[in-house]
ROMIDO-64718 format. One line per 10 residues: their letters; for each residue x, y, z of N, C-alpha, C. Coordinates in steps of 0.2 Angstrom, whole numbers. Layout:
N
a = X Y Z X Y Z X Y Z  ... $
//
This chain:
66
xxxxxxxxxx = 4 -6 0 0 0 0 5 6 0  3 11 -4 6 17 -5 4 22 0  9 26 4 7 31 8 6 38 4  1 41 6 0 48 3 4 52 6  7 56 2 11 62 5 8 69 4  9 73 9 6 80 8 11 85 9  11 91 5 15 96 6 12 102 10  14 103 16 11 108 20 16 114 20  12 120 18 16 126 18 13 131 23  17 133 28 16 137 33 19 144 32 $
xxxxxxxxxx = 14 149 32 17 156 31 16 160 37  21 162 40 21 166 46 22 173 44  19 178 48 20 185 46 22 189 52  28 192 51 31 196 57 33 203 53  34 208 58 36 214 55 42 216 59  47 218 55 54 220 57 55 227 56  59 230 59 61 237 58 69 238 60  71 243 57 79 245 59 84 240 55  82 237 50 87 233 46 87 237 39  93 236 36 94 240 29 94 235 23 $
xxxxxxxxxx = 94 229 24 94 225 17 89 219 18  87 216 13 83 211 12 85 204 17  92 203 15 95 198 20 94 199 27  95 205 29 95 207 36 88 207 39  83 209 34 76 208 36 74 201 37  76 196 33 75 189 34 77 186 40  84 188 41 87 185 47 84 188 54  82 195 53 77 197 59 71 194 60  68 193 54 61 190 54 61 183 57  66 179 55 67 172 58 68 172 65 $
xxxxxxxxxx = 73 177 67 74 177 75 68 179 79  64 183 76 57 186 80 53 180 79  53 176 74 48 170 73 50 165 79  56 164 79 59 159 84 57 160 91  59 167 92 57 169 99 50 169 101  45 171 96 38 171 97 36 164 98  38 159 94 36 152 95 38 149 101  44 150 103 47 147 109 44 151 115  42 157 116 39 160 121 31 158 121  28 155 116 21 153 116 17 158 114 $
xxxxxxxxxx = 20 163 111 16 169 109 12 167 102  6 170 102 2 168 95 5 172 90  6 168 84 9 171 78 4 171 73  3 177 69 -1 176 63 2 171 58  -3 167 55 0 162 51 -6 160 46  -3 158 40 -8 154 35 -6 148 34  -9 143 32 -7 136 31 -11 134 24  -7 131 20 -10 128 13 -7 121 13  -12 117 11 -10 109 11 -12 106 4  -8 102 1 -9 99 -5 -6 92 -5 $
xxxxxxxxxx = -10 88 -9 -7 81 -10 -1 81 -15  4 77 -13 10 77 -18 8 71 -22  7 72 -28 5 66 -33 10 64 -38  15 68 -39 21 66 -44 27 70 -42  31 67 -38 37 70 -35 41 73 -41  42 71 -46 46 73 -51 44 79 -54  37 81 -54 34 86 -57 33 92 -53  33 90 -46 32 96 -41 37 100 -40  35 106 -38 40 112 -36 45 109 -30  50 112 -30 55 110 -25 52 111 -18 $
xxxxxx = 53 106 -14 51 106 -7 56 110 -2  62 110 -3 67 113 1 69 119 -3  71 124 2 74 130 0 71 136 3  74 141 3 71 147 6 69 152 0  62 154 0 61 159 -6 58 165 -2  60 170 -5 56 177 -3 56 182 -9 $
//
């Protein structure tokens, strides 16, 4: 029996200030997200789920996109 695989995409939204570049804003956002999750703070989030039907034709699962 084949196991169904799902791609779950979680999008967290944080606001950062005092940074000068896109790379610095991503680093600051990740740090803020990590702190919020570890402290149990409610974080704004969207989730989307889709079944993976053909791994060869699907978009890359790994990697950072912005």
